[in-house]
C-alpha positions, -999 to 999 in steps of 0.1 A, spaced: 415 498 -184 412 506 -220 402 478 -245 432 461 -261 456 469 -232 466 445 -206 482 451 -172 516 443 -185 516 472 -209 507 495 -181 536 485 -159 568 503 -168 600 483 -168 625 500 -144 662 500 -152 689 509 -127 703 537 -149 699 553 -182 725 576 -198 718 605 -220 743 621 -243 752 658 -243 722 666 -265 697 649 -241 691 617 -262 688 584 -244 718 564 -254 724 537 -228 704 515 -204 725 501 -176 717 473 -150 740 471 -120 741 435 -105 761 428 -75 768 392 -85 802 375 -85 816 351 -110 794 361 -139 797 349 -174 786 359 -209 760 331 -208 746 345 -175 745 380 -189 728 368 -221 702 350 -201 696 380 -179 691 402 -210 668 376 -226 646 375 -195 645 413 -193 634 415 -230 608 387 -224 591 409 -197 592 442 -216 597 457 -250 629 464 -269 655 482 -248 657 519 -257 689 536 -266 720 526 -286 736 504 -260 725 481 -231 750 473 -204 752 450 -173 778 460 -148 789 434 -122 819 436 -99 838 413 -122 826 421 -157 809 447 -178 788 434 -206 774 455 -235 751 449 -265 745 473 -294 709 482 -302 692 457 -324 711 427 -311 690 395 -313 672 385 -281 695 355 -277 727 373 -286 758 369 -265 773 403 -254 791 423 -280 817 432 -253 828 414 -222 852 436 -202 871 428 -170 855 452 -145 879 445 -117 906 470 -127 880 496 -138 860 495 -106 889 488 -81 895 526 -74 858 530 -66 859 500 -42 890 515 -26 875 549 -21 844 533 -7 866 513 17 849 480 8 855 449 -13 834 435 -41 824 405 -20 814 427 10 793 454 -7 755 452 -6 734 456 -37 723 492 -30 758 504 -22 770 486 -54 744 506 -74 757 538 -59 793 528 -68 782 521 -104 765 555 -106 796 571 -94 817 553 -121 791 561 -148 791 598 -139 829 598 -141 828 581 -175 803 607 -187 826 635 -175 856 616 -188 871 621 -154 890 588 -153 913 572 -178 894 549 -201 908 516 -213 909 507 -250 887 478 -242 860 500 -227 863 525 -255 856 497 -280 824 488 -262 810 523 -272 800 531 -236 823 561 -231 814 577 -264 776 572 -257 779 589 -223 804 616 -232 792 650 -219 759 635 -209 741 627 -177 730 596 -158 695 591 -144 688 565 -117 659 540 -116 639 551 -146 611 535 -166 620 528 -201 
């Protein structure tokens, strides 16, 4: 180990997904959490813990996707900030749960991550109608024409 570097700086922080725009720039970091009855306070604590164990999150947007809510923060938001957007995910993800023939309370964590990947890819391709609320979050614009990568080090 080189002087001045500890083990923590050598361990990459893995994120469930990152999204690149059409020009290949990293725009979004996404965490998929199969947890029910989430809240803005829970999401803020999750983000705060993530930031405490790593450096600043790359990209223009950070998102947590749970079966009931989608939370987003713009780049540069203070560590203790509540989400910039808190969106009801149930109507957005319902078609994906239906196609997967499962319910939010019956899906396991790995399958939920795959479902979120499927949804993110559709958002990037603009294959599904996008609600005004989701548009205001900045997520569809950040992913438009881009690609999604899974489990990457930031």
